[in-house]
All heavy atoms as an XYZ file, in Angstrom:
940
protein
N       0.762     -1.211      0.019
C      -0.033      0.045      0.054
C       0.865      1.264     -0.012
O       0.424      2.252     -0.510
C      -0.909     -0.005      1.244
C      -2.044     -0.968      1.102
S      -3.237     -0.462     -0.083
C      -4.611     -0.282      0.961
N       2.055      1.233      0.491
C       2.879      2.434      0.611
C       3.257      2.990     -0.716
O       3.084      4.196     -0.856
C       4.159      2.049      1.435
C       4.937      3.305      1.616
C       6.079      2.969      2.666
N       6.742      4.270      2.840
C       8.004      4.441      3.090
N       8.684      3.373      3.326
N       8.557      5.552      3.305
N       3.584      2.205     -1.751
C       3.817      2.804     -3.020
C       2.602      3.550     -3.582
O       2.782      4.584     -4.174
C       4.200      1.685     -3.892
C       4.807      0.655     -3.050
C       3.964      0.788     -1.753
N       1.417      2.963     -3.439
C       0.185      3.638     -3.850
C      -0.025      5.006     -3.156
O      -0.433      5.975     -3.830
C      -1.016      2.743     -3.738
C      -2.241      3.381     -4.267
C      -3.345      2.459     -4.469
N      -3.772      1.811     -3.282
C      -4.959      1.156     -3.178
N      -5.772      1.137     -4.123
N      -5.196      0.463     -1.999
N       0.191      5.051     -1.794
C       0.009      6.265     -1.093
C       0.923      7.319     -1.614
O       0.648      8.434     -1.775
C       0.250      5.985      0.422
O      -0.715      4.918      0.867
C       0.019      7.172      1.172
N       2.201      6.950     -1.771
C       3.225      7.829     -2.259
C       2.890      8.424     -3.660
O       3.004      9.566     -3.937
C       4.604      7.231     -2.231
C       5.201      6.991     -0.881
S       6.861      6.487     -0.900
C       6.718      4.816     -1.323
N       2.412      7.500     -4.462
C       2.076      7.864     -5.864
C       0.907      8.863     -5.832
O       0.936      9.895     -6.553
C       1.706      6.692     -6.729
O       2.810      5.728     -6.729
C       1.356      7.010     -8.104
N      -0.060      8.640     -5.008
C      -1.212      9.592     -4.946
C      -0.722     10.922     -4.406
O      -1.130     11.989     -4.993
C      -2.241      9.007     -3.824
C      -3.067      7.893     -4.353
C      -3.831      7.231     -3.175
C      -4.058      8.347     -5.398
N       0.145     11.018     -3.484
C       0.626     12.182     -2.923
C       1.414     12.993     -3.983
O       1.255     14.216     -4.210
C       1.473     12.049     -1.671
N       2.341     12.320     -4.755
C       3.076     12.926     -5.736
C       2.212     13.386     -6.891
O       2.340     14.572     -7.380
C       4.136     11.946     -6.350
C       4.775     12.459     -7.597
C       5.177     11.704     -5.281
N       1.221     12.653     -7.307
C       0.315     13.082     -8.468
C      -0.500     14.219     -7.989
O      -0.731     15.181     -8.805
C      -0.514     11.926     -8.950
C       0.319     10.975     -9.750
C      -0.598      9.685    -10.047
C       0.976     11.521    -11.039
N      -0.923     14.247     -6.796
C      -1.737     15.352     -6.311
C      -0.883     16.694     -6.311
O      -1.367     17.730     -6.749
C      -2.260     15.139     -4.887
N       0.312     16.632     -5.886
C       1.205     17.661     -5.856
C       1.479     18.203     -7.323
O       1.461     19.412     -7.583
C       2.534     17.450     -5.177
C       3.453     18.512     -5.160
C       3.467     19.622     -4.381
C       4.565     18.633     -6.124
N       4.519     20.441     -4.723
C       5.282     19.766     -5.805
C       5.072     17.785     -7.122
C       6.360     20.301     -6.524
C       6.200     18.247     -7.795
C       6.799     19.527     -7.461
N       1.782     17.260     -8.142
C       2.115     17.550     -9.560
C       0.881     18.265    -10.231
O       1.053     19.192    -11.016
C       2.470     16.341    -10.310
C       3.899     15.826     -9.953
C       4.159     14.507    -10.603
C       4.981     16.845    -10.341
N      -0.328     17.704     -9.957
C      -1.503     18.351    -10.650
C      -1.694     19.723    -10.156
O      -2.173     20.584    -10.871
C      -2.747     17.415    -10.438
O      -3.153     17.492     -9.109
N      -1.506     20.026     -8.849
C      -1.526     21.368     -8.358
C      -0.519     22.281     -8.971
O      -0.791     23.433     -9.343
C      -1.456     21.393     -6.801
C      -2.590     20.764     -6.041
C      -2.257     20.719     -4.473
C      -3.873     21.449     -6.296
N       0.673     21.774     -9.120
C       1.706     22.497     -9.756
C       1.391     22.877    -11.195
O       1.706     23.872    -11.669
C       3.105     21.755     -9.621
N       0.721     21.884    -11.847
C       0.415     22.109    -13.249
C      -0.900     22.843    -13.456
O      -1.296     23.116    -14.598
N      -1.681     23.057    -12.375
C      -2.902     23.703    -12.566
C      -2.846     25.199    -13.053
O      -3.890     25.748    -13.594
C      -3.759     23.720    -11.301
O      -3.156     24.493    -10.298
N      -1.722     25.799    -12.977
C      -1.505     27.189    -13.557
C      -1.540     27.132    -15.028
O      -1.813     28.164    -15.653
C      -0.246     27.828    -12.946
N      -1.221     26.030    -15.569
C      -1.258     25.839    -17.075
C      -2.636     25.571    -17.489
O      -3.437     24.942    -16.850
C      -0.431     24.546    -17.443
C       1.039     24.916    -17.762
O       1.312     26.127    -18.091
N       1.891     23.933    -17.725
N      -2.941     26.044    -18.789
C      -4.207     25.728    -19.343
C      -4.223     24.300    -19.834
O      -5.252     23.733    -19.981
C      -4.511     26.634    -20.526
N      -3.060     23.720    -20.097
C      -2.999     22.429    -20.605
C      -3.174     21.408    -19.523
O      -2.859     21.664    -18.328
C      -1.591     22.142    -21.265
C      -1.327     22.991    -22.476
C       0.038     22.585    -23.039
O       0.520     21.495    -22.799
O       0.600     23.510    -23.651
N      -3.623     20.204    -19.817
C      -3.753     19.130    -18.835
C      -2.372     18.567    -18.637
O      -1.640     18.271    -19.653
C      -4.674     18.035    -19.364
O      -5.931     18.615    -19.553
C      -4.775     16.863    -18.395
N      -1.956     18.273    -17.451
C      -0.733     17.737    -17.106
C      -0.650     16.257    -17.527
O      -1.543     15.500    -17.179
C      -0.452     17.770    -15.582
C       0.935     17.327    -15.048
C       2.072     18.098    -15.593
C       0.866     17.328    -13.575
N       0.361     15.885    -18.289
C       0.590     14.441    -18.786
C       1.632     13.825    -17.912
O       2.848     14.330    -17.994
C       0.850     14.329    -20.205
C       1.096     12.962    -20.736
C      -0.182     12.150    -20.535
C       1.441     12.997    -22.259
N       1.193     12.905    -17.080
C       2.278     12.323    -16.090
C       2.548     10.848    -16.548
O       1.588     10.019    -16.864
C       1.657     12.220    -14.716
C       2.604     11.524    -13.756
C       1.351     13.625    -14.164
N       3.766     10.565    -16.784
C       4.139      9.169    -17.121
C       4.249      8.362    -15.816
O       4.765      8.832    -14.802
N       3.758      7.128    -15.923
C       3.849      6.245    -14.781
C       4.516      4.941    -15.180
O       3.993      4.310    -16.131
C       2.519      5.930    -14.126
C       2.592      4.951    -12.987
C       1.730      7.168    -13.774
N       5.678      4.652    -14.722
C       6.442      3.428    -15.091
C       6.330      2.494    -13.919
O       6.734      2.760    -12.803
C       7.881      3.811    -15.396
N       5.821      1.269    -14.231
C       5.659      0.282    -13.161
C       5.737     -0.987    -13.801
O       5.464     -1.225    -14.909
C       4.323      0.490    -12.393
N       6.058     -2.049    -12.888
C       6.034     -3.461    -13.477
C       4.602     -4.013    -13.586
O       4.025     -4.333    -12.604
C       6.825     -4.269    -12.448
C       6.626     -3.471    -11.156
C       6.493     -2.043    -11.630
N       4.113     -3.957    -14.828
C       2.686     -4.364    -14.963
C       2.665     -5.814    -15.431
O       1.588     -6.437    -15.681
C       2.006     -3.473    -15.999
C       2.022     -2.017    -15.597
C       1.384     -1.208    -16.784
C       1.193     -1.876    -14.339
N       3.835     -6.473    -15.620
C       4.016     -7.802    -15.953
C       5.153     -8.506    -15.106
O       5.836     -7.794    -14.556
C       4.296     -8.042    -17.470
O       5.503     -7.404    -17.768
N       5.116     -9.807    -15.094
C       6.223    -10.447    -14.335
C       5.900    -10.621    -12.773
O       4.834    -10.289    -12.445
N       6.893    -11.053    -12.106
C       6.658    -11.294    -10.691
C       6.286    -10.146     -9.850
O       5.721    -10.335     -8.748
C       7.931    -11.944    -10.239
C       8.940    -11.787    -11.360
C       8.193    -11.323    -12.592
N       6.684     -8.852    -10.235
C       6.305     -7.759     -9.401
C       5.095     -7.034     -9.906
O       4.805     -5.873     -9.475
C       7.479     -6.762     -9.505
O       8.673     -7.346     -9.041
N       4.284     -7.683    -10.777
C       3.063     -7.081    -11.391
C       2.047     -6.640    -10.332
O       1.361     -5.667    -10.438
C       2.462     -7.979    -12.329
N       2.016     -7.378     -9.199
C       0.958     -7.029     -8.169
C       1.325     -5.669     -7.523
O       0.387     -4.930     -7.373
C       0.887     -8.134     -7.096
C      -0.282     -7.805     -6.169
C       2.220     -8.123     -6.265
C      -0.617     -9.071     -5.236
N       2.489     -5.325     -7.441
C       2.934     -3.973     -6.868
C       2.687     -2.965     -8.035
O       2.244     -1.812     -7.745
C       4.422     -3.921     -6.570
C       4.703     -4.869     -5.350
C       6.255     -4.854     -5.180
C       4.030     -4.410     -4.195
N       2.942     -3.213     -9.229
C       2.713     -2.340    -10.340
C       1.180     -2.009    -10.505
O       0.839     -0.830    -10.791
N       0.395     -2.997    -10.245
C      -1.033     -2.804    -10.365
C      -1.493     -1.869     -9.295
O      -2.478     -1.031     -9.458
C      -1.809     -4.078    -10.254
C      -1.585     -4.993    -11.423
C      -2.073     -4.387    -12.701
C      -1.873     -5.472    -13.841
N      -2.171     -4.842    -15.142
N      -0.904     -1.833     -8.105
C      -1.243     -0.955     -7.024
C      -0.873      0.474     -7.458
O      -1.607      1.393     -7.167
C      -0.532     -1.312     -5.696
C      -1.082     -2.601     -5.047
C      -0.417     -2.993     -3.822
O       0.560     -2.339     -3.308
N      -0.773     -4.061     -3.280
N       0.380      0.623     -8.038
C       0.794      1.955     -8.532
C      -0.219      2.421     -9.539
O      -0.618      3.610     -9.552
C       2.185      1.895     -8.993
C       3.132      1.740     -7.812
C       2.579      3.131     -9.733
C       4.629      1.638     -8.211
N      -0.617      1.543    -10.518
C      -1.530      1.994    -11.574
C      -2.847      2.445    -11.029
O      -3.379      3.447    -11.418
C      -1.716      0.762    -12.415
C      -2.690      0.991    -13.625
C      -2.802     -0.181    -14.519
O      -2.774     -1.343    -14.107
O      -2.839      0.045    -15.739
N      -3.392      1.705     -9.995
C      -4.664      2.055     -9.333
C      -4.533      3.347     -8.671
O      -5.435      4.255     -8.831
C      -5.135      0.897     -8.375
N      -3.554      3.595     -7.918
C      -3.357      4.848     -7.172
C      -3.112      5.982     -8.097
O      -3.753      7.086     -7.859
N      -2.413      5.841     -9.089
C      -2.104      6.939    -10.012
C      -3.352      7.269    -10.812
O      -3.693      8.458    -11.047
C      -1.001      6.505    -11.025
N      -4.188      6.304    -11.155
C      -5.476      6.470    -11.801
C      -6.382      7.316    -10.912
O      -7.038      8.211    -11.432
N      -6.456      7.004     -9.681
C      -7.366      7.681     -8.706
C      -6.909      9.174     -8.702
O      -7.663     10.127     -8.635
C      -7.392      7.032     -7.456
C      -8.135      5.793     -7.395
C      -7.916      5.101     -5.913
C      -9.645      6.042     -7.602
N      -5.598      9.358     -8.438
C      -5.098     10.744     -8.272
C      -5.280     11.554     -9.511
O      -5.671     12.714     -9.520
C      -3.535     10.664     -7.926
N      -4.983     10.926    -10.665
C      -5.236     11.662    -11.890
C      -6.630     12.009    -12.123
O      -6.970     13.228    -12.536
C      -4.722     10.801    -13.127
N      -7.569     11.160    -11.895
C      -9.010     11.451    -12.025
C      -9.414     12.547    -11.175
O     -10.151     13.493    -11.466
C      -9.814     10.082    -11.761
C     -11.239     10.351    -11.921
C     -11.995      9.009    -11.629
O     -11.580      7.953    -11.979
O     -13.049      9.162    -10.984
N      -8.931     12.541     -9.891
C      -9.278     13.483     -8.937
C      -8.777     14.921     -9.210
O      -9.378     15.904     -8.786
C      -8.927     13.077     -7.464
N      -7.649     14.952     -9.932
C      -6.997     16.295    -10.155
C      -6.902     16.685    -11.561
O      -6.220     17.653    -11.999
C      -5.626     16.139     -9.530
C      -5.659     16.013     -8.089
O      -6.006     16.932     -7.366
N      -5.292     14.818     -7.615
N      -7.633     16.075    -12.497
C      -7.673     16.381    -13.936
C      -6.402     16.160    -14.690
O      -6.161     16.801    -15.746
N      -5.471     15.327    -14.240
C      -4.302     14.972    -14.970
C      -4.589     13.770    -15.833
O      -5.473     13.076    -15.709
C      -3.161     14.692    -14.025
N      -3.711     13.654    -16.859
C      -3.780     12.491    -17.690
C      -2.502     11.668    -17.465
O      -1.412     12.091    -17.164
C      -3.727     12.932    -19.163
C      -5.044     13.514    -19.592
C      -5.067     13.742    -21.109
O      -3.974     13.926    -21.726
N      -6.204     13.788    -21.707
N      -2.726     10.317    -17.551
C      -1.598      9.364    -17.333
C      -1.208      8.696    -18.555
O      -2.032      8.365    -19.458
C      -2.005      8.281    -16.326
C      -2.301      8.793    -14.883
C      -2.632      7.580    -14.028
C      -1.204      9.550    -14.306
N       0.093      8.420    -18.663
C       0.600      7.477    -19.719
C       1.265      6.376    -18.951
O       2.365      6.520    -18.354
C       1.636      8.198    -20.581
C       2.438      7.424    -21.524
C       1.540      6.844    -22.645
C       2.385      6.235    -23.667
N       1.634      5.311    -24.509
N       0.568      5.263    -18.907
C       1.102      4.111    -18.125
C       2.019      3.254    -19.060
O       1.659      3.028    -20.227
C      -0.043      3.147    -17.797
C      -0.978      3.741    -16.650
S      -0.165      3.995    -15.077
C       0.530      2.408    -14.677
N       3.174      2.837    -18.562
C       4.025      1.925    -19.262
C       4.627      0.846    -18.345
O       4.748      1.073    -17.158
C       5.247      2.704    -19.951
C       4.744      3.707    -21.004
C       6.044      3.404    -18.898
N       4.827     -0.256    -18.977
C       5.230     -1.484    -18.143
C       6.880     -1.513    -18.299
O       7.366     -1.530    -19.450
C       4.714     -2.717    -18.837
C       5.149     -3.997    -18.072
O       5.782     -3.949    -17.065
O       4.819     -5.106    -18.626
N       7.515     -1.453    -17.114
C       8.970     -1.549    -17.200
C       9.427     -2.959    -16.855
O      10.632     -3.150    -17.028
C       9.573     -0.509    -16.226
C       9.356     -0.765    -14.777
O       8.987     -1.892    -14.379
O       9.463      0.249    -14.002
N       8.511     -3.792    -16.397
C       8.911     -5.205    -16.215
C       9.920     -5.419    -15.125
O      10.383     -6.559    -15.037
N      10.354     -4.402    -14.493
C      11.365     -4.523    -13.480
C      12.650     -5.050    -14.035
O      13.430     -5.731    -13.396
C      10.984     -5.336    -12.256
S      10.319     -4.365    -10.854
N      12.878     -4.670    -15.384
C      14.128     -5.116    -16.012
C      14.833     -3.931    -16.597
O      14.169     -2.985    -16.932
C      13.887     -6.184    -17.112
O      13.176     -5.487    -18.215
C      13.126     -7.413    -16.510
N      16.094     -4.059    -16.915
C      16.832     -3.013    -17.672
C      16.235     -2.752    -18.993
O      16.001     -1.680    -19.434
C      18.282     -3.259    -17.650
N      16.006     -3.843    -19.733
C      15.358     -3.674    -21.093
C      14.017     -3.022    -21.063
O      13.718     -2.155    -21.829
C      15.350     -5.047    -21.721
N      13.235     -3.417    -20.055
C      11.902     -2.842    -19.875
C      11.950     -1.372    -19.491
O      11.137     -0.540    -19.897
N      12.934     -1.078    -18.638
C      13.043      0.327    -18.237
C      13.473      1.233    -19.452
O      12.999      2.335    -19.501
N      14.404      0.796    -20.221
C      14.803      1.558    -21.340
C      13.636      1.788    -22.390
O      13.423      2.780    -22.897
C      15.976      0.862    -21.983
N      12.866      0.683    -22.641
C      11.807      0.731    -23.496
C      10.692      1.750    -22.991
O      10.151      2.496    -23.697
C      11.163     -0.647    -23.792
N      10.459      1.628    -21.646
C       9.440      2.514    -20.999
C       9.906      3.989    -21.198
O       9.131      4.818    -21.433
C       9.258      2.154    -19.531
N      11.129      4.216    -20.957
C      11.708      5.610    -20.998
C      11.485      6.133    -22.543
O      11.106      7.240    -22.673
C      13.120      5.654    -20.600
N      11.869      5.274    -23.387
C      11.728      5.762    -24.835
C      10.226      6.017    -25.183
O       9.948      7.076    -25.796
C      12.264      4.727    -25.767
C      13.766      4.667    -25.844
C      14.320      3.841    -27.027
N      13.992      2.409    -26.783
C      14.750      1.551    -26.116
N      15.863      2.028    -25.455
N      14.456      0.297    -25.964
N       9.309      5.237    -24.664
C       7.859      5.430    -24.988
C       7.407      6.729    -24.232
O       6.654      7.467    -24.788
C       7.104      4.219    -24.452
C       5.655      4.311    -24.806
C       4.927      3.023    -24.379
O       5.560      1.970    -24.235
O       3.657      3.035    -24.258
N       7.891      6.957    -23.008
C       7.453      8.114    -22.300
C       8.032      9.491    -22.930
O       7.363     10.482    -22.959
C       7.855      7.996    -20.865
C       7.111      6.929    -20.073
C       7.746      6.730    -18.720
C       5.637      7.305    -19.884
N       9.238      9.371    -23.420
C       9.879     10.494    -23.987
C       9.153     10.780    -25.285
O       8.893     12.027    -25.665
C      11.372     10.248    -24.342
N       8.876      9.751    -26.082
C       7.963     10.007    -27.336
C       6.693     10.655    -27.006
O       6.155     11.535    -27.811
C       7.878      8.717    -28.050
O       9.149      8.119    -28.327
C       7.076      8.800    -29.334
N       6.030     10.253    -25.907
C       4.752     10.774    -25.541
C       4.840     12.283    -24.986
O       3.847     12.897    -24.735
C       4.040      9.940    -24.476
N       6.083     12.738    -24.715
C       6.348     13.978    -24.251
C       5.636     14.272    -22.880
O       4.984     15.334    -22.661
C       5.969     15.097    -25.241
C       6.808     14.960    -26.525
C       6.559     16.174    -27.372
C       7.177     15.941    -28.764
N       8.626     15.867    -28.832
N       5.814     13.340    -21.900
C       5.244     13.553    -20.556
C       6.009     14.641    -19.845
O       7.202     14.837    -20.123
C       5.280     12.240    -19.770
C       4.460     11.111    -20.476
C       6.667     11.675    -19.477
N       5.345     15.237    -18.888
C       6.095     16.316    -18.154
C       6.908     15.807    -17.049
O       7.941     16.390    -16.714
C       4.950     17.280    -17.498
O       4.208     17.775    -18.486
N       6.560     14.665    -16.440
C       7.318     14.053    -15.335
C       6.928     12.577    -15.403
O       5.937     12.133    -15.865
C       6.975     14.643    -13.990
C       5.525     14.463    -13.742
C       7.845     14.200    -12.946
N       7.820     11.728    -14.767
C       7.649     10.331    -14.621
C       7.615      9.955    -13.237
O       8.523     10.413    -12.457
C       8.668      9.511    -15.351
C       8.446      8.004    -15.184
C       8.611      9.715    -16.945
N       6.622      9.180    -12.823
C       6.582      8.713    -11.432
C       6.582      7.153    -11.530
O       6.002      6.590    -12.390
C       5.212      9.150    -10.811
C       5.029      8.605     -9.406
C       5.121     10.650    -10.800
N       7.244      6.535    -10.665
C       7.196      5.050    -10.480
C       8.535      4.528    -10.339
O       9.417      5.017     -9.610
N       8.823      3.443    -11.117
C      10.128      2.712    -11.123
C      10.319      2.159     -9.819
O      10.903      2.742     -8.849
C      11.275      3.528    -11.551
C      11.275      3.892    -12.969
C      11.152      5.167    -13.387
C      11.440      2.903    -13.918
C      11.166      5.494    -14.733
C      11.519      3.190    -15.286
C      11.304      4.504    -15.713
N       9.884      0.826     -9.602
C      10.142      0.098     -8.374
C      11.484     -0.622     -8.289
O      11.899     -1.038     -7.228
C       8.952     -0.894     -8.178
C       7.670     -0.353     -8.003
C       6.505     -1.437     -7.839
C       7.552      0.622     -6.780
N      12.119     -0.809     -9.408
C      13.279     -1.747     -9.457
C      14.483     -0.888     -9.929
O      14.405     -0.070    -10.883
C      13.028     -2.894    -10.318
S      11.661     -3.866     -9.879
N      15.655     -1.092     -9.288
C      16.844     -0.398     -9.620
C      17.237     -0.660    -11.085
O      17.728      0.295    -11.786
C      18.008     -0.821     -8.734
O      17.540     -0.633     -7.347
C      19.267     -0.059     -8.962
N      17.195     -1.842    -11.535
C      17.568     -2.173    -12.911
C      16.876     -1.246    -13.930
O      17.449     -0.745    -14.926
C      17.315     -3.635    -13.252
C      18.198     -4.572    -12.294
C      17.492     -4.910    -11.075
O      16.416     -4.416    -10.764
O      18.156     -5.636    -10.278
N      15.576     -1.231    -13.712
C      14.702     -0.517    -14.723
C      15.005      1.095    -14.694
O      15.128      1.648    -15.739
C      13.211     -0.676    -14.427
N      15.156      1.647    -13.539
C      15.397      3.061    -13.491
C      16.697      3.440    -13.954
O      16.962      4.482    -14.610
C      15.019      3.633    -12.076
C      14.958      5.138    -12.097
C      16.100      3.236    -11.033
C      14.402      5.830    -10.836
N      17.695      2.640    -13.656
C      19.079      2.912    -14.134
C      19.219      2.880    -15.619
O      19.960      3.613    -16.170
C      20.089      1.994    -13.442
C      20.329      2.273    -11.963
C      21.504      1.486    -11.372
O      21.667      0.268    -11.860
O      22.006      1.840    -10.361
N      18.439      1.987    -16.267
C      18.406      2.002    -17.723
C      17.583      3.053    -18.275
O      17.942      3.626    -19.488
C      17.836      0.670    -18.266
N      16.595      3.669    -17.598
C      15.726      4.681    -18.104
C      16.301      6.022    -17.862
O      16.102      6.968    -18.719
C      14.362      4.629    -17.349
N      17.047      6.318    -16.865
C      17.488      7.653    -16.549
C      18.338      8.305    -17.637
O      18.015      9.427    -17.851
C      18.263      7.579    -15.231
C      17.336      7.574    -14.019
C      18.123      7.415    -12.697
C      16.474      8.867    -13.894
N      19.279      7.666    -18.248
C      19.936      8.356    -19.333
C      19.051      8.886    -20.447
O      19.192      9.883    -21.004
C      21.012      7.326    -19.878
C      21.211      6.398    -18.717
C      19.808      6.319    -18.057
N      18.027      8.047    -20.857
C      17.059      8.373    -21.843
C      16.185      9.526    -21.422
O      15.965     10.524    -22.148
C      16.186      7.215    -22.238
C      17.154      6.094    -22.783
C      15.148      7.544    -23.161
C      16.487      4.720    -22.836
N      15.746      9.431    -20.186
C      14.818     10.572    -19.659
C      15.601     11.840    -19.414
O      15.119     12.990    -19.603
C      14.123     10.080    -18.445
C      13.120      8.841    -18.616
C      12.643      8.335    -17.368
C      12.020      9.309    -19.478
N      16.897     11.699    -19.051
C      17.738     12.887    -18.949
C      17.821     13.581    -20.255
O      17.724     14.862    -20.398
C      19.111     12.525    -18.377
C      20.162     13.694    -18.391
C      21.512     13.188    -18.132
C      22.543     14.402    -18.301
N      23.780     13.968    -18.661
N      18.117     12.798    -21.414
C      18.317     13.441    -22.703
C      16.934     14.178    -23.088
O      16.982     15.119    -23.847
C      18.724     12.385    -23.679
C      20.121     11.981    -23.479
O      20.876     12.661    -22.787
O      20.469     10.893    -24.084
N      15.788     13.624    -22.695
C      14.430     14.176    -22.947
C      14.081     15.282    -21.986
O      13.079     15.873    -22.221
C      13.445     13.152    -23.064
N      14.921     15.598    -21.065
C      14.690     16.539    -19.979
C      13.412     16.338    -19.225
O      12.621     17.253    -18.999
C      14.666     17.995    -20.623
C      14.901     19.094    -19.602
O      15.557     18.853    -18.579
N      14.361     20.215    -19.890
N      13.219     15.017    -18.839
C      11.996     14.722    -18.065
C      12.439     14.212    -16.685
O      13.230     13.262    -16.545
C      11.333     13.496    -18.736
C      10.893     13.869    -20.171
C      10.147     13.012    -17.881
C      10.310     12.826    -20.982
N      11.976     14.948    -15.637
C      12.330     14.525    -14.270
C      11.659     13.214    -13.752
O      10.575     12.920    -14.322
C      11.911     15.667    -13.350
C      10.849     16.384    -14.228
C      11.210     16.081    -15.684
N      12.176     12.522    -12.913
C      11.765     11.221    -12.422
C      11.615     11.320    -10.907
O      12.561     11.694    -10.284
C      12.634     10.065    -12.853
C      12.119      8.767    -12.317
C      12.804     10.013    -14.452
N      10.472     10.771    -10.468
C      10.250     10.665     -9.039
C      10.001      9.165     -8.810
O       9.036      8.604     -9.201
C       9.046     11.465     -8.518
C       9.255     13.001     -8.771
C       8.851     11.265     -6.967
C       8.020     13.826     -8.529
N      10.971      8.497     -8.135
C      10.795      7.069     -7.820
C      10.130      6.921     -6.567
O      10.496      7.518     -5.651
C      12.122      6.334     -7.973
O      11.989      5.012     -7.612
C      13.179      7.018     -6.901
N       9.220      5.979     -6.630
C       8.389      5.656     -5.396
C       8.796      4.410     -4.688
O       8.366      4.157     -3.560
C       6.893      5.624     -5.819
C       6.332      6.895     -6.288
C       6.689      4.387     -6.660
N       9.740      3.630     -5.378
C      10.156      2.425     -4.702
C      11.585      2.090     -4.575
O      11.978      1.431     -3.693
N      12.433      2.672     -5.437
C      13.823      2.439     -5.404
C      14.447      3.237     -4.238
O      14.383      4.385     -4.181
C      14.503      2.813     -6.723
C      16.007      2.617     -6.616
C      13.906      1.958     -7.872
N      15.073      2.426     -3.338
C      15.631      3.084     -2.181
C      17.118      3.217     -2.242
O      17.825      3.530     -1.288
C      15.205      2.381     -0.907
C      13.690      2.449     -0.696
C      13.183      1.891      0.525
N      13.886      0.739      1.067
C      13.585      0.079      2.170
N      12.543      0.519      2.910
N      14.197     -0.926      2.547
N      17.677      2.874     -3.414
C      19.099      2.918     -3.521
C      19.602      4.348     -3.495
O      19.265      5.108     -4.370
C      19.444      2.288     -4.949
O      18.894      0.920     -4.953
C      20.942      2.227     -5.118
N      20.414      4.741     -2.402
C      20.812      6.070     -2.359
C      21.811      6.503     -3.445
O      21.971      7.675     -3.762
C      21.496      6.231     -1.063
C      20.518      6.235      0.147
C      21.163      6.371      1.516
O      22.397      6.662      1.467
O      20.490      6.294      2.522
N      22.472      5.528     -4.087
C      23.399      5.886     -5.155
C      22.708      6.571     -6.341
O      23.443      7.287     -7.016
C      24.157      4.590     -5.665
O      23.205      3.754     -6.317
N      21.449      6.391     -6.538
C      20.790      7.159     -7.572
C      20.910      8.601     -7.416
O      21.236      9.370     -8.283
C      19.259      6.672     -7.703
C      18.975      5.325     -8.318
C      17.573      5.052     -8.179
C      19.483      5.303     -9.771
N      20.478      9.038     -6.183
C      20.491     10.503     -5.920
C      21.968     10.976     -5.607
O      22.290     12.173     -5.916
C      19.545     10.870     -4.781
O      19.758     10.060     -3.659
C      18.092     10.792     -5.234
N      22.770     10.036     -5.101
C      24.200     10.392     -4.857
C      24.937     10.779     -6.129
O      25.786     11.535     -6.167
C      24.880      9.292     -4.150
C      24.392      9.128     -2.669
O      23.648     10.001     -2.165
O      24.755      8.099     -2.137
N      24.473     10.068     -7.231
C      25.157     10.218     -8.482
C      24.535     11.308     -9.390
O      24.979     11.641    -10.411
C      25.116      8.914     -9.340
C      25.942      7.829     -8.784
C      26.004      6.646     -9.627
N      24.766      5.904     -9.331
C      24.362      4.814    -10.104
N      25.006      4.513    -11.131
N      23.256      4.183     -9.720
N      23.501     11.954     -8.813
C      22.737     12.957     -9.605
C      23.640     14.123    -10.098
O      23.607     14.550    -11.244
C      21.596     13.506     -8.717
C      20.698     14.499     -9.471
C      19.526     14.848     -8.678
N      19.813     15.120     -7.345
C      18.986     14.833     -6.319
N      17.819     14.182     -6.571
N      19.317     15.106     -5.077
N      24.498     14.566     -9.157
C      25.416     15.747     -9.524
C      26.407     15.351    -10.643
O      26.663     15.996    -11.581
C      26.096     16.246     -8.333
N      26.861     14.123    -10.558
C      27.886     13.583    -11.545
C      27.284     13.269    -12.871
O      27.806     13.490    -13.889
C      28.665     12.390    -10.932
C      29.693     11.805    -11.846
C      30.394     10.631    -11.135
C      31.411     10.097    -11.994
N      32.178      8.888    -11.368
N      26.071     12.671    -12.854
C      25.430     12.079    -14.080
C      24.401     13.133    -14.701
O      24.120     12.975    -15.834
C      24.627     10.802    -13.784
O      23.625     11.108    -12.848
C      25.585      9.662    -13.265
N      23.890     13.969    -13.845
C      22.917     14.881    -14.331
C      21.543     14.313    -14.425
O      20.635     14.795    -14.928
N      21.413     13.114    -13.792
C      20.120     12.398    -13.867
C      19.101     13.243    -13.054
O      19.361     13.596    -11.958
C      20.237     10.998    -13.238
C      20.918      9.985    -14.032
C      21.330     10.118    -15.373
C      21.411      8.690    -13.688
N      21.957      8.972    -15.771
C      22.078      8.173    -14.728
C      21.288      8.022    -12.453
C      22.616      6.861    -14.664
C      21.838      6.846    -12.307
C      22.519      6.248    -13.407
N      17.949     13.436    -13.647
C      16.884     14.214    -12.966
C      16.014     13.344    -12.108
O      14.827     13.172    -12.440
C      16.181     14.898    -14.177
C      16.267     13.812    -15.157
C      17.560     13.182    -15.013
N      16.662     12.772    -11.076
C      15.927     11.740    -10.285
C      15.805     12.265     -8.864
O      16.646     12.887     -8.233
C      16.596     10.370    -10.332
C      17.982     10.477     -9.765
C      15.772      9.349     -9.625
N      14.573     11.956     -8.323
C      14.225     12.272     -6.873
C      13.581     11.120     -6.311
O      12.855     10.349     -6.865
C      13.246     13.556     -6.875
C      13.910     14.656     -7.601
C      13.645     14.831     -8.928
C      14.713     15.635     -6.917
C      14.141     15.976     -9.691
C      15.310     16.646     -7.617
C      15.023     16.772     -9.001
N      13.875     10.817     -4.993
C      13.309      9.717     -4.288
C      12.314     10.173     -3.266
O      12.580     11.228     -2.667
C      14.376      8.910     -3.627
C      15.311      8.182     -4.476
C      16.385      7.328     -3.777
N      16.970      8.133     -2.789
C      17.232      7.644     -1.509
N      16.765      6.544     -1.074
N      17.867      8.359     -0.648
N      11.292      9.437     -2.959
C      10.338      9.603     -1.960
C      10.744      8.911     -0.725
O      11.220      7.840     -0.783
C       8.918      9.334     -2.365
C       8.265     10.211     -3.365
C       6.865      9.778     -3.624
C       8.232     11.719     -2.874
């Protein structure tokens, strides 16, 4: 339940931040929607959907599969969709593969599950736009 609560809080904050815009905020949500971690990904999907509906945001859901290949594919899809921000990424492998792609697209990432401090510790060196909850 914790990832869903965090996702709801982040999306609520993001929708308030985007409410000054006339455009609807497009939030990318990367989660494992397949594989052994799919049950957690479905919780993120449900929480993000509720937050988006309550705040008038739109979501672009992508499956990162909790793998490096899935993370890179998800990042490319989100960059193509031109999302404003990405929320999610429960697995280190997926986010580490996605960050260089999202950095090049200038899309910030808020991870709700990866607790690896090295991600934010390397932010200054790599320029990765990553933030942890």
